[in-house]
N, C-alpha and C positions, 0 to 999 in steps of 0.2 A: 191548621195551616192549609191553605188552598193554593197549590202550586199551579203555575202556568203550564201549558202543554210543552213548552220548551224545557222547563225545569224537570218535568216528569220524564221527557225523552232523554235528558242527560243522565238522570238516575238509572233509567233502564239500560242505557248504553254501558254504564259502569257495571251494573249487575250482569248484563249479558256477557261482557268481556270476562268477568270473573268465572262465569259458568263455562264458557268455551275454552278459556286458557288454563284454568286451574282445576275445574271439577270434572268435566267430561273425560279427560285422559285417564281417569281412574275407574270409570264406569264398569268396563268389562271385568277387570280384576276383582273389584268388590262384588259384583253380581255372581261371578263364578265361585268365589270363595265363600259367599254368603257371610262375609265378615268385613268390617272396616277397621283398620288399625287405629287405635286410640291416639297414637302420636300423630298420625296423618290428619285426622279430623280436628285435633287440637291446633295443628299448624294452620289448617284452612280457616278455622274460626278466627285465629289471630289475624290472618290476612283480611278477613271480612271486617274485623274491628278497625284495622288500619285504613281500609277503604271507606269507612263510615257506613257500611251496609249492615253490620251486625245489629240484631234486634230492631231492624228498620221499622217494624210495625208498631212499636211502642210509642206512647206519648213522650214529649220532651221532659215532662215533669218527672218521669221515671228514668231518664237517661237515654231515651230512644231518639229517633230523628224527628218525631212530631209530624210525620207526613199526614196529609189528608187521605181520606178513604180511597180516592181514585188512584193516587200515587202508590198507596199500599197494594191495591189490586194489581197494578202494573208490575210491581216487583214480585208479587206472589206468582204471577203468570210466568215470569222469568224463572222462578224456582222450579216450575214444572218442566223446564227444558233440560233438566238433569235428573238423575235417579234420586229416590227418596233418601237414602243414607247420606249422599253427598250434599243434598239440599239443606241438610242440618247445619252446614257451615254458615248459613245465613242467620242462624239464631232466632228464628221466628218464635216469639214468646207468647204464652197465653195471657189474655187480657185480665185474667184473675189477679195478676200482679198489681193491679190498681188498688187492691185491698191490703197491700203491704203497709205495716205500721212504721212509724219513724224509728222505733227501736229495732226493726228488722232490716233496715237498709244496709248497715255495715256488714253484717254476716250473711245476708241473703240477697237482697236486691242488687246492690252494687257489684258483687262478684259474678252474679248471673248475667248482668247486663254487659260486663266486660269479658265474658267468655271464660272466666276463671272457675266458675262452678256451673253445673247443669241441673236442670229440673226434669222430673217426670211427674205425670198426674195420674192418680189411681182412683178410678171410679168403679169400673166394671168388676163384678164378682161372679164366681161360678154359678150358673143358673139364673143370673140377674139380667144380663144383656143391657139394653138401653133404659130399663125401668129402674130409676133411682129409689123408688119406694121399696124395692126389695133388698136394699143394702142391709147386710147382717153384721158387718164389722162394727164392733162396739168400742166406745171410749168412755171410761169411768173415771170420775174425779178421784185423785189420790194426793192429799196434801196440796202443794202449790203446782200440781201438774196433772197429767192424765195417763192412764194405762190403756193401751190399745190391744185388742185381740180380734183376729179375723183373717180373711184372705182376699186377694185380688187376682184377676186374670186378664190376659190380653192387654197388658200395660206396655206402652211404647217406651223403649230404652230405659226401663227401670233397672236393668242389669248394669248400666254404665253411668247412671245419674248419681250426682252427689246428694241430692235431696229428692224425696218423693212426697208429693202432696197427696195425703190420704183423706178420703171422704169417709167419715165414720158417724154412726148414730150415737148421739150423746143424750137424747131423750126419746127412746123408742116409741113411746106412747103419744108423743105430740104429733100434730099435723105435719105433713112433709116439709112445709116452709120453715118449721122450727125444730125439726128432728135431727138435722145433720150439722156437723162441724168439720171444717177443713183443717188438717194438721200438717205442718211441715216436718217430715221425719228424715233425719240424716240416714242415708242408706246403710251406714255402718253401725247403726244403733243395735245393741244386743237385743236379740229376739226377732230381728228381721231376717228371714230366710228366703233368699232368692232362688227361683227355679231356673233351670236351663232354658234358654230361648227356644221358642217354637220353631219348627221347620214350617215354611210358608210357601204358598203358591207364588207370591211375588214379594216385592220390597226386600230382596235379598241384601243382607248387610245392615238392615234396619232392625235391630233386635226388639222383639215383642215377647214378653214373658209374664209369669205370674210370681207371686210371693205370698208368704204368710207372716202374720204378726203374732208373736206369743209373748204376752206381758211386756209389751214395748212401752217404755216410759218416756214421755216428753214433757217439758215444762210449759207453763202457761204462755211464755213468750213465743212458742212455736205454733200457736193458733193463728191461722190466716183469716183475717176478718174478726168476727165476734163469734163466741159460742152460740150455736143454734142458727147461725147464718150461712152454713156450709152450702146450702142449695143456691142461695143468691150469689155466693162467691163463685161457684162453679158455672152458674148460668150466665155470669157476666162474660164468659169466654165462648159460650156456645155459638152465638150468632157470628162472631168474628171468625171462629174456626170453620163454620160452614161456608162462609164466603171464601176463606182460604182454600178449602177443598175445591170449590168451584173454579177459582183462579188457577190453582195447580192443575186441575183437569184440563183447563183451556191451554195451559202451557204444554202439557203432554200432547194434546191434539195438534197444537201448532208445530211441535217437533215432528210429528208424523207427516204433516203436510209438507214440511221442509224436506223430508226424506223422499216422499212419493212423487212430488212434481218433477224433479230432475230425472227420476227413474223412468217415468212414462214418456218423457221427451227423448231419452237416450236409448231405451230398450226397443230393439227392432223386432217386429213380428210380421212375417210375410212381406218383408221389404219396406215396411212403413213403421213409424214410431207407434209404440203402444198407445200413446195418448190420442191418436187419431181414431181409435176404435170408439164407437158410440157407447158401447157398454161401459167402457172405462170412464168416458166423459160423464155418464150418468152417475157413477159412483163418486167421482170427484166433486160433482155439483152437490150431491147429498152431503158429503163431508164438509164442504165449504159452508153450506147452509146451517148444518149443525154447529160448527165452530162459531160462526158469526152471530147466530142466535144466542149461543151460550155467552159470548162476550157482552152482548147487549144486556142480557139478564144480569150478568155480574156487575156491570156498570150501574144498572138500576138499583141493585142491592147495595152497592157502595154509596150511592146518593141517598139511600134510605137509612144509612148507618146510625143516624141520630134521631130517627123518626119513630113514632109509636108502632108503625107497621114493619119495623126492621126484621122481626122474626119470620114473617111470612115471605118477605123478599129474599131473605137469606136462604130459606128452605127452597124456594123456587129456583134460585140460582144453583144451589148445591145439587138438587135433584136433576135438573135438566143437564147441567154440564157434565156430571159424572156418568149419566146414562148416555149422553151424546158421545162422550169419549169412548165408551164401549163400542158403540156403533162405528165410529171412525176407525178405531183400532182394528176391528174385524174387517172392514172394507179394505184398509190399507194392506193388511197382511194378505188378503186375498189377491190384491193387485200384484204384490211382490211374488205370489205363488210360493214355490219351494224355498226360494231365498228368504222370504219373510218368516217361514216356519223354522228356519235355522237360527241358532243363537249368535251368528256372526254379525247380524245387524241389530240395532236398537229396537227394531219393530217387534221382535219376539218378546223382549223384556217389557216394553211398554204395554203390550197386549196383556201380559200377566199382571203388571203393576196396576193397570186400570181397574181391575176387579175390586181391589181393596177399598177404593174411594167410594164405592156404593154402600159400604158397610160402616167405615169409620165416621165419627162425628154425627152419628145418627143414621140409621139405614134409610134407604129410599122409601121404605114403608112409613117410617117415622116422619119423614119430610112430607109425604102425602097426607098424613094425619094432621100435621100442623097447618098445611094449606087448607084442607077441608074444614077444620075447626074455625079458621079465620073467615072462611066464606059463610059459615053458618052462624057466626057470632052476631 
């Protein structure tokens, strides 16, 4: 679906009103408590469903809105206008769900798309980082099912999810493209032991934890995709998630600009507005250049969504936008001075939250390697 600019603007207005009216009022309380009440987030998800925003990034064949890449990018940027745990109300889903089989729709896909159930994805393992070739979690055939053993770490909202998609090795000696399988594991399955959420620099209220699997049994019907195709299943979401990171970073940067511009016009220094100082003007110009360049890269990546070079454009957008956000957050906090350093303004939270985007969905170094390999191919 390729929406007109007017249609995209209408969707963005609805999304922005949802952020400003229903999500932002909870930001400070969630950040300070480092916890979001499950009843609250369930209520907000239900509102997003009613507004037609929930799972907006998914194709209509799966029950999503079927938006085009540019419209998805625009709503993803709006998600960045609020904090990470509250943005979960939008129900942004991993594109790996395109591998859901017909027999999995009733108990998995449909409840997830209607916000009745939630998913977590578990790839990273202790000592493994972004390298999927190091996965040690094993799944062994047992009758008409599988037995899983291993551990995962740094998994987003695994402590609150109904299902966890676990990437495990089913043929450890095979080449990587045939070594792994994705399993949908109900979080309450015997043998699943969830750790306490980590304390983090940012993203307060957005739980990240680890867990272990000890003789966890799942039936064949819980395989996502086909056995041995786990890498392909997971990689189907990588490029979309990298674009999501870029767009979210742009939203966070836009929020900072919305905060700083009125401030420099109103704040008086030596009898004149702060914004009249050339040093401040230079910093604002650099912020604007970073943000608008990031947005252009994100749009180029959206336009490449179905092209052969989508991976390199997604990496370019993710790398530039997340690092540009760090620069913008630093300048804006500096302009606010002591007030920016305090937790009373969103500036301090966004400064902390920005750092995680350079790690998740592949570190900046991984993006640079993807870009360099494309150049040398």
